[in-house]
N, C-alpha and C positions, 0 to 999 in steps of 0.2 A: 361864050358860055355853051357848053355841050348840051345836047338834048336831055340826057339824064338829069343834069343839074336843073334845067328848066322845069322838068316834070316834078322834081323834088320841091322846088320853090312853089309851084302851083298847088301841090298837095298841102304844103304848110299854110299858104294863103287861104285855101279852101277851109282847112280846119279852123284857122283863126276867125274867118268870117262866120262859120257855123257857130262857134262858141260865143261869138259876140251877140247872138240872138238869145234873149231870155227864154223863149219857147224851147229852143234846142237844149239849152243848159238845164232847164227844168226836166226835160225828158231823160237826160243823162243822169242827173242827181236822184231822180225819183226811183231809179232802179238800184241805188246803193243802200246798204243797211246803215243805220245811224252812225256806227263807228267810222265807216268810210266817209260819210258826209262830214263828220267833225274834222277829219284830217284834211278835207278839201278846203277848209277855211283858210289854210295857209297858201293856197295857190295864188290869190291876188286879192286886192281890196274889193274889187267888183264881186268876186265869188263870196267874200265875207258878207258884203251887204245883201247879196241875193239870198244866201242861206239863212241869214238872220231876219229876213223880211217876214212879216206876218202872212202875206199871201202865199209864199212858198211853204211856210210852216203848216198852215191849214191844209194845203193840197197834199203835202208829204204825209201828214198824220192820217189821211184817209187810207193810206196803204200800209204804213208802218206804225206799230205801237211805240209810244214814247216811254222811256224808262224814267224811274223816279230815284231821287237821292234822299236818304234819311238824314235830316239835320239834327234831330234830337227828339225828346219827349216833353210835351207840355203837361204840367200838373195843374188840374183844375180842382180846387178845394170846395166841396159842396157845403161846407159848414158856413161859408160866408154868403150864401145865396138866400135872398129873401129873409134876412134876419130882422127882428124888431130892434128898436133903438137901444133897448137894454140887453140885446143878445150878444153872442160872441162876435168880436171884431177881429179883423186881420191885423196882426202885429205890424208895426212900421218896418221892422227888420225883414219881414217876409214880402217878396215882390208879389204884385197882383197876378202877374203872368209869368211864373217861373218856367224856365226851359232847361232841361238836362241835355246839354249838347253831346253829340256823338262824333263831331268832326270840327275842323277849324272854321268852316262856314257857319256852323251852329254857334261856335264861340263868338264869332264876329257879330252875329245877330243878337246874342244874349247881352253883349256889352255895348251895343250900338245906341241904346236909349229908345229905340223904336217901340219896343214892347211896352214901355211905360205909358205911351200915348194911347194904347189900345184898351186899357182896363183889363177886365177878365176875359179869358178865352171863351168864345162861344163855339166856333167851328173853323175849319180850314178846308179849302177846296182848290185843287190844282195849284197849290202854292200860295194862294191868297189867304189872308187871315181876317176873320171876322171877330171883333172884340167889342166890349162895351160893359155897361153897368145897367142891369135890368132895373126898371122896365122902360127907360127913356133914352139912354145914350148908347149909340152904336156907331162903329166906324170900320172901314175896310182898308187894309194895307196891301199894296201890290209890290212884291219883292223885286220884280224886274225893273219897273219904273221908279221904285222907291217912293211912291206917292201914297199919302195917307188921306183918305177921304172920309170926312165926318158926315154921317147921314142926318137928315132932319129928324126932329122928334116925331115918334109915332103919334097918330091922331087918337087912337083908342087905348084905354087902359085895361090891361088884363091882370087880374090878381095873381094867377099862376099861368105859365105859358111854356111852350116848347118852340124850338126854332128850326129853320132849315136854311142852308146857304147853297145856292145854285149858281155855278159859274159856267158860262158858255165858252168852251175852248180852253186855251192855255194863256198864261200871263202875257198879254200884249197891251199896247197903249190904249186902244179904244174898246177893250173887251167889255162884254155885258155880263151882268150878274143880277140875281134876285135874292132878297132877304125876306123870309116868311116868318111871321109870328103867329102862333096858333094858340087859342085859348084852351086851357085845361080845366075840365070840370071835375069836382070832387065826387059828385053823385052820378052814378051810371044810369039809374032807372029812367027810362023813357026819354033820354037825350039822344037824338038822332041827327044833330047838327053840330058843326064845329065852326066857330067864328075865327077868321084869319085876317091878317093885314099883311099886304105884300108891297115891298119897295122894289122898284125897277130902276137900275142905274141910268137907263135912257131917259126916262121921264122925270127922275129925281123926285118922285112922289110916292106916298103910301096910299094904297087902295084897300078899302075894307070890303070883304065879301063873306058869304056864308056857304059852307059846304054841307051837303046832305048825305046821309048814310042810310042804308036799308035796315041797319040794326043799331042798338044802343052801343055807345062807346065812350070811353074817357081816356084821353091821351095822358101819358106819363109826363109830369112837369119837369122843367129844368134840364131837358136833354135835347141834343141836336139830332135832327133826322139824317138818315143816310140816303144820299141821292145817287141813283143809278139810272143813267140815260134820261135825265130830266124828271124822273119819278121819285117822289119823296116817300121814305119809309120811316114811320114813327112807331116807337113802342107804345102800346096801349094796355090798359088794365086787363086783368084776367088772362094773362098770357097771350094777348092778341097783338097783331101787327096792323097798323093803319097805313093805307097806301093812297097817295094823292098824286095824280098826274098834273103837274103844274103847267104843262104845255097844252093840255086839252082845254077846249072851250066849256066842257061839262064841269060844273061845280059839284063834283062828287068825291066822296072818300070811301074806299072799300076797306073792309075789315076781314082778316083771315086769322086762323089760329096758328100760333107758332108751333113747330114740331118738337117732339121729345117730351121729357118730363119737366114739370115745373120745379122739381127739386134741384135747382142749380144755384150757384153762387155768383157766377159772372156770365156775361153774354156779349156777343159782338155781331155787328152787321157789316157787310162789305160787298164789293163787286168782284165777281170771278173774271177769269181771263176771257171768257166768252160772253161777257156783258150781262150775266145773270146775278140776281141777288143771292148772296150766300149768308148763312146764319150759323153761328157757333155758340154753344153753351158748355159750361164745365161745372163739375162738382168735385168733391175731394178725391174721387176715384179716376176720373178721366174727362174727356170732352168728345162732343159729337159735332160734325160739320155737315150742314144741309145746304141744298141749293134749290131755289124756287124757279120752276120752269112753267112758262105760260102755255096755254093751249087755245084752240079755236073757241072754246067755251068760256074763255077768260081765266082769271086767277082764282084758285080756291085752295083750301087747306090740303086737298089731295095732290096738289102739284109739288109738294115738298118731296125731294128725293135725298136719301142719306148718301152723302159723298164718302165719308169714312168715319170710323169710330176708333178712339185711341185711349188706351189705358196708360196713365202716367207712370205707374210702376214699370211697365214694360218699356216705355220710352226711356226712362232714366237708366234702366239696366243695360240697354243697348248703347248708351252714350256716356258711361261713367268715365272712360279714359279721356274723351274729348273735353268734357266739362272740367275735369281735374287739370288738364293741360292748360286751359284758359284761366286757371286760378279762380274759378267760380265755385260757389257752394249752392246747393239746392236744399230746400226744406220739403217736408211732407206736404206743405201747403202750395199747390200749383194751380194756377188759374189762367184761363184764356184772357188775353189783353186786347188784341185787335188783329185785323187782317192786313196783309201787305196789299198795296193798291193793284187792282185788276190782276190778282194772282189767285189761283185755285189751290196751290200746293204749299203755300207758306203762311204761317200764322205766328204772331207774337204771343208768348206766354210769360208769366211771372212766377217766380219762386222766391219767397222772401223779398229781399230788396234787389234781387238779380232779375234781369230781363234777358230772355232768350228768343230765338226764332227757330221754329220747328219746320223742317223741310220734309214734306210727306214723300216726295219721290225717292229720296235717299234715306229716309227715316233717321235723319241726323238732327241734333240740337246744336245750334251755334250761339255762343254767348255774345251779347251785345254790350260793348263797352261804352258807358256813358259817364259824363262828368257829374259828380255829386252822388256817386253810388254810396249807399250806406247813410245818406242824409236822413233827416227826421221827416220823412214823408208819411203822412197819416193815410196809409193805404185804404183803410176802411171807409174814409170819408172823401177820398180823392179819386178823380177820373184821370188816368194817365194815358195820353193819346200820342202816337207818333206823329211828327210833322215832316211831311215829304214835300219836295220841290221838284217839278219836272226838269229833267236834264235836257236842256236845249240851249244852244249858244245865244248870246245877246251882244250886240254891238251898239254902243251909244253913238258911234260915228255916223251910223246910217239912219238913225231915227226910227229904226224898226225894232220891234220887241218880240 
C-alpha cells in the first residue's frame, strides 16, 4: 500500500473515531440550524438516537429556537362553564373538545379519540394539553409519549377560578409541569390576597397557598393565564393584569394597568421573540400591539411600549388581491384572535368565520385554511385558540423523546 493511501485511511479512521464520541458529535450538531439537524437524522441509527435524545434537545435549544407547527384551532364554548343543573347543556352531537384541524396531523388527532378523554379544553403549553371539567377533574396529555395522566382531585373548592399551565421544556418522557388553580373573587373592595392551589407533576400533590398583593384585585374567572418564562399573567378586573412568578419563593402577586383604551372587543396575551410579554387589543376600527419591558425598578404600567398600531381598513385595502385569490371573504367585523408562539410580528385575526394571520414585516394577510370552516361556531360565546406543537423529531426506538 502506498503512503498516500495509508494517509487517507488514517484520516478516515480518525474521522470515524472522532464521530464515535458523543461530545464531538454534539459540538458538530450544535452549530447546525434545525433544518440541517433534521436532515442529519438519516446518517445512521446512532445519529437518530442522539438527535432525538432529551439531553441533546435541551442543550440544542439553549442556542437555537425551536419552531412550532399549527395543528388546528380548539373551540372552547363558555356557555357550558359553571352552569346550574337547569342551565344550558352541551348537546350530545357537539364534542366537548372540538378541534378545527389545519393539517393531516390535526385530522389524526381529531379522530384519534384522545380528545374525548380530556373533557373541556383548559390550556396547552409546548404541545401538552390540559383538559378537564371544573372544578374537580383535570388531566394532561403528552403528544410525544401519547400518555394521558389523570390528576388527583384538588383539595380545595373554589366557586369561581382561573388557571395556569406551566411546562418545563418541551415534550419529553420525564418532563415537569405545574397546574395552578386561582380563586376569583366577585368583590374587589379591600381584597388583597389570592388563594391558589398548585399541582406539581414531580410530587403528584396539590399544595394550597395564599398570595398577597399591595392593592385590591379580582381575577377574571374561567380564563387560562399566559405563561412567559415561568411567570403567570392573568387578566384582572378594571382593566388590570395580575402577575405571579411561580418560580419565586415570594408568595406575591403584582397588579399593573393594561395599556390603551378599555373600549375593546377582543384581547390577547403572548410571548415575543425576545421573551417579553406582548398584549394586543382590538375594536371595530383596528388593533394595537404592546410589549411589557422590565426595568431595575421592577414592572409597572409605565413599562408598556407601543409596538405598532394597525387600522383594519388599511390592512384589507392592501391585501384585497391576496384574500380574493385564497377564496376567502372578510366582513367589517375584524378581531384579534391570538399571537403566534414567540413571535413579535405575526398575529391571528378573525373576520366572520374566516381566520387569517397578519405579518407585520410584509404587511400581508394570509388566509388560514381549517376544516369545518363555516360551521355553526357561536363566536360570541366561544374562545377559539390555536394549538401548536413543537417541531422536533422523536424516535420510539431510542426511548428518548
